[in-house]
C-alpha positions as a Python dict, from the first residue, in 0.01 Angstrom:
ca = {
    (1, 'X'): (0, 0, 0),
    (2, 'X'): (-24, 359, -150),
    (3, 'X'): (-174, 511, 157),
    (4, 'X'): (123, 339, 323),
    (5, 'X'): (382, 438, 138),
    (6, 'X'): (290, 783, 174),
    (7, 'X'): (256, 773, 519),
    (8, 'X'): (611, 661, 513),
    (9, 'X'): (774, 920, 272),
    (10, 'X'): (534, 1180, 537),
    (11, 'X'): (674, 1059, 820),
    (12, 'X'): (1035, 1050, 696),
    (13, 'X'): (964, 1455, 551),
    (14, 'X'): (834, 1507, 914),
    (15, 'X'): (1125, 1369, 1120),
    (16, 'X'): (1323, 1494, 835),
    (17, 'X'): (1197, 1915, 907),
    (18, 'X'): (1227, 1845, 1285),
    (19, 'X'): (1590, 1708, 1353),
    (20, 'X'): (1877, 1925, 1365),
    (21, 'X'): (2161, 2017, 1136),
    (22, 'X'): (2466, 2087, 1192),
    (23, 'X'): (2644, 2458, 1177),
    (24, 'X'): (3009, 2554, 1153),
    (25, 'X'): (3195, 2882, 1089),
    (26, 'X'): (3534, 2954, 911),
    (27, 'X'): (3733, 3203, 917),
    (28, 'X'): (3925, 3318, 620),
    (29, 'X'): (4282, 3564, 781),
    (30, 'X'): (4463, 3766, 609),
    (31, 'X'): (4821, 3671, 587),
    (32, 'X'): (4952, 3910, 854),
    (33, 'X'): (4736, 3750, 1091),
    (34, 'X'): (4958, 3448, 1094),
    (35, 'X'): (5222, 3700, 1251),
    (36, 'X'): (5025, 3747, 1588),
    (37, 'X'): (4868, 3410, 1629),
    (38, 'X'): (5178, 3312, 1912),
    (39, 'X'): (5247, 3599, 2040),
    (40, 'X'): (5187, 3704, 2388),
    (41, 'X'): (4912, 3932, 2481),
    (42, 'X'): (5003, 4190, 2695),
    (43, 'X'): (4712, 4223, 2956),
    (44, 'X'): (4807, 4591, 3079),
    (45, 'X'): (4705, 4688, 2783),
    (46, 'X'): (4345, 4888, 2836),
    (47, 'X'): (4105, 4921, 2538),
    (48, 'X'): (3736, 5048, 2451),
    (49, 'X'): (3502, 5074, 2201),
    (50, 'X'): (3409, 5372, 2136),
    (51, 'X'): (2978, 5404, 2115),
    (52, 'X'): (2871, 5729, 2014),
    (53, 'X'): (2535, 5644, 1999),
    (54, 'X'): (2528, 5480, 1679),
    (55, 'X'): (2779, 5279, 1704),
    (56, 'X'): (2639, 4991, 1801),
    (57, 'X'): (2318, 4873, 1661),
    (58, 'X'): (2170, 4592, 1496),
    (59, 'X'): (2411, 4518, 1233),
    (60, 'X'): (2684, 4469, 1466),
    (61, 'X'): (2573, 4429, 1820),
    (62, 'X'): (2605, 4000, 1802),
    (63, 'X'): (2976, 4030, 1675),
    (64, 'X'): (3028, 4314, 1947),
    (65, 'X'): (2944, 4071, 2132),
    (66, 'X'): (3110, 3774, 2035),
    (67, 'X'): (3421, 3973, 2062),
    (68, 'X'): (3370, 4093, 2375),
    (69, 'X'): (3374, 3730, 2501),
    (70, 'X'): (3714, 3672, 2335),
    (71, 'X'): (3878, 3930, 2506),
    (72, 'X'): (3673, 3770, 2844),
    (73, 'X'): (3861, 3489, 2766),
    (74, 'X'): (4183, 3598, 2768),
    (75, 'X'): (4119, 3821, 3104),
    (76, 'X'): (4076, 4150, 2950),
    (77, 'X'): (3769, 4372, 3011),
    (78, 'X'): (3637, 4567, 2681),
    (79, 'X'): (3459, 4872, 2832),
    (80, 'X'): (3216, 5092, 2649),
    (81, 'X'): (3334, 5512, 2597),
    (82, 'X'): (3127, 5762, 2473),
    (83, 'X'): (3387, 6088, 2511),
    (84, 'X'): (3654, 6121, 2263),
    (85, 'X'): (3826, 6300, 2480),
    (86, 'X'): (3901, 6015, 2676),
    (87, 'X'): (4059, 5858, 2426),
    (88, 'X'): (4396, 5945, 2574),
    (89, 'X'): (4311, 5723, 2870),
    (90, 'X'): (4307, 5450, 2603),
    (91, 'X'): (4648, 5270, 2455),
    (92, 'X'): (4324, 5140, 2174),
    (93, 'X'): (4041, 5228, 2078),
    (94, 'X'): (3766, 5027, 1870),
    (95, 'X'): (3642, 5317, 1634),
    (96, 'X'): (3367, 5134, 1446),
    (97, 'X'): (3278, 4783, 1378),
    (98, 'X'): (3082, 4701, 1070),
    (99, 'X'): (2946, 4440, 880),
    (100, 'X'): (2877, 4397, 529),
    (101, 'X'): (2737, 4053, 339),
    (102, 'X'): (2732, 3908, -77),
    (103, 'X'): (2522, 4145, -319),
    (104, 'X'): (2415, 4119, -630),
    (105, 'X'): (2544, 3841, -802),
    (106, 'X'): (2727, 3685, -594),
    (107, 'X'): (2386, 3682, -379),
    (108, 'X'): (2210, 3525, -609),
    (109, 'X'): (2451, 3231, -684),
    (110, 'X'): (2436, 3157, -332),
    (111, 'X'): (2080, 3184, -316),
    (112, 'X'): (2044, 2915, -615),
    (113, 'X'): (2314, 2683, -516),
    (114, 'X'): (2123, 2688, -166),
    (115, 'X'): (1773, 2600, -317),
    (116, 'X'): (1949, 2326, -543),
    (117, 'X'): (2068, 2181, -247),
    (118, 'X'): (1800, 2172, -92),
    (119, 'X'): (1574, 2093, -312),
    (120, 'X'): (1774, 1756, -383),
    (121, 'X'): (1778, 1669, -13),
    (122, 'X'): (1374, 1695, -4),
    (123, 'X'): (1347, 1439, -323),
    (124, 'X'): (1574, 1204, -199),
    (125, 'X'): (1436, 1189, 159),
    (126, 'X'): (1761, 1350, 306),
    (127, 'X'): (1954, 1101, 173),
    (128, 'X'): (2148, 1346, 14),
    (129, 'X'): (2245, 1623, 289),
    (130, 'X'): (2151, 2025, 219),
    (131, 'X'): (2400, 2273, 280),
    (132, 'X'): (2274, 2618, 292),
    (133, 'X'): (2612, 2838, 360),
    (134, 'X'): (2667, 3225, 356),
    (135, 'X'): (2959, 3470, 393),
    (136, 'X'): (2986, 3820, 597),
    (137, 'X'): (3286, 4011, 617),
    (138, 'X'): (3394, 4202, 902),
    (139, 'X'): (3581, 4543, 883),
    (140, 'X'): (3662, 4713, 1253),
    (141, 'X'): (3910, 4984, 1295),
    (142, 'X'): (4120, 5079, 1527),
    (143, 'X'): (4270, 5376, 1694),
    (144, 'X'): (4605, 5386, 1873),
    (145, 'X'): (4626, 5699, 2127),
    (146, 'X'): (4954, 5700, 2164),
    (147, 'X'): (5086, 5719, 1773),
    (148, 'X'): (4745, 5856, 1684),
    (149, 'X'): (4735, 5618, 1422),
    (150, 'X'): (4411, 5464, 1245),
    (151, 'X'): (4416, 5103, 1099),
    (152, 'X'): (4122, 4852, 929),
    (153, 'X'): (4161, 4501, 1043),
    (154, 'X'): (3936, 4290, 717),
    (155, 'X'): (3889, 3906, 783),
    (156, 'X'): (3558, 3690, 657),
    (157, 'X'): (3411, 3443, 796),
    (158, 'X'): (3174, 3171, 685),
    (159, 'X'): (2865, 2993, 794),
    (160, 'X'): (2783, 2646, 630),
    (161, 'X'): (2483, 2479, 784),
    (162, 'X'): (2365, 2145, 675),
    (163, 'X'): (2029, 1939, 666),
    (164, 'X'): (1953, 1588, 625),
    (165, 'X'): (2017, 1254, 837),
    (166, 'X'): (2445, 1236, 760),
    (167, 'X'): (2463, 1611, 923),
    (168, 'X'): (2188, 1484, 1230),
    (169, 'X'): (2421, 1221, 1297),
    (170, 'X'): (2760, 1371, 1271),
    (171, 'X'): (2659, 1649, 1519),
    (172, 'X'): (2446, 1425, 1722),
    (173, 'X'): (2773, 1212, 1781),
    (174, 'X'): (3077, 1495, 1719),
    (175, 'X'): (2901, 1819, 1792),
    (176, 'X'): (2781, 2010, 2080),
    (177, 'X'): (2437, 2135, 2048),
    (178, 'X'): (2346, 2530, 2044),
    (179, 'X'): (2034, 2660, 2223),
    (180, 'X'): (2127, 2975, 2012),
    (181, 'X'): (2128, 2854, 1657),
    (182, 'X'): (1900, 2530, 1703),
    (183, 'X'): (2181, 2317, 1566),
    (184, 'X'): (2511, 2085, 1680),
    (185, 'X'): (2779, 2338, 1649),
    (186, 'X'): (3072, 2115, 1533),
    (187, 'X'): (3456, 2237, 1588),
    (188, 'X'): (3395, 2472, 1848),
    (189, 'X'): (3737, 2440, 1949),
    (190, 'X'): (3854, 2596, 1595),
    (191, 'X'): (3643, 2890, 1647),
    (192, 'X'): (3738, 2987, 2000),
    (193, 'X'): (4112, 2950, 1833),
    (194, 'X'): (4024, 3190, 1544),
    (195, 'X'): (3821, 3419, 1779),
    (196, 'X'): (4141, 3439, 1998),
    (197, 'X'): (4356, 3483, 1710),
    (198, 'X'): (4109, 3812, 1645),
    (199, 'X'): (4212, 3956, 1996),
    (200, 'X'): (4552, 3939, 1962),
    (201, 'X'): (4557, 4119, 1558),
    (202, 'X'): (4367, 4398, 1756),
    (203, 'X'): (4629, 4397, 2027),
    (204, 'X'): (4921, 4396, 1800),
    (205, 'X'): (4788, 4797, 1694),
    (206, 'X'): (4925, 4884, 2024),
    (207, 'X'): (5270, 4788, 1949),
}
């Protein structure tokens, strides 16, 4: 009888580990973002990202690809410019895109909460689901070549991963499987809307 119980428990744990959970992204924008989301984009505006050989790196490469996709969704090309002397050829230049993460006490608290969450999931064999969350702090420096004005645009991205039987079922029937994350992506339309808001916020600096 004990052997059968152990086999059942092992099977449940094994299936729990291998079943795909969910992932969702939540963006937190400053108040001034709301003013630009309803504005139309002037597609005649020329924009480029300045790369001096060091501005594109492993810490921001993924974010730049996401930003590039946002521009493509608006039918606007995002070019790469390596020469500062050609800044006047563009209306806007993205000088730098930096990403930072929680550190110190904030990071320690997040790690502790995530550990407790996963521990209770395994203790309850997935009846209680686990939550793994983190934050990215984005900062985009934009330069208007006409006004010679430089502006910093900041916002926060929350990434939340959930594992357990409930997230698996929710993702299976309400999400879209992401090969990149090996999870079910939730609220894809909301994610696309937020990324479009970032593009519009950048373009607002051309006015």
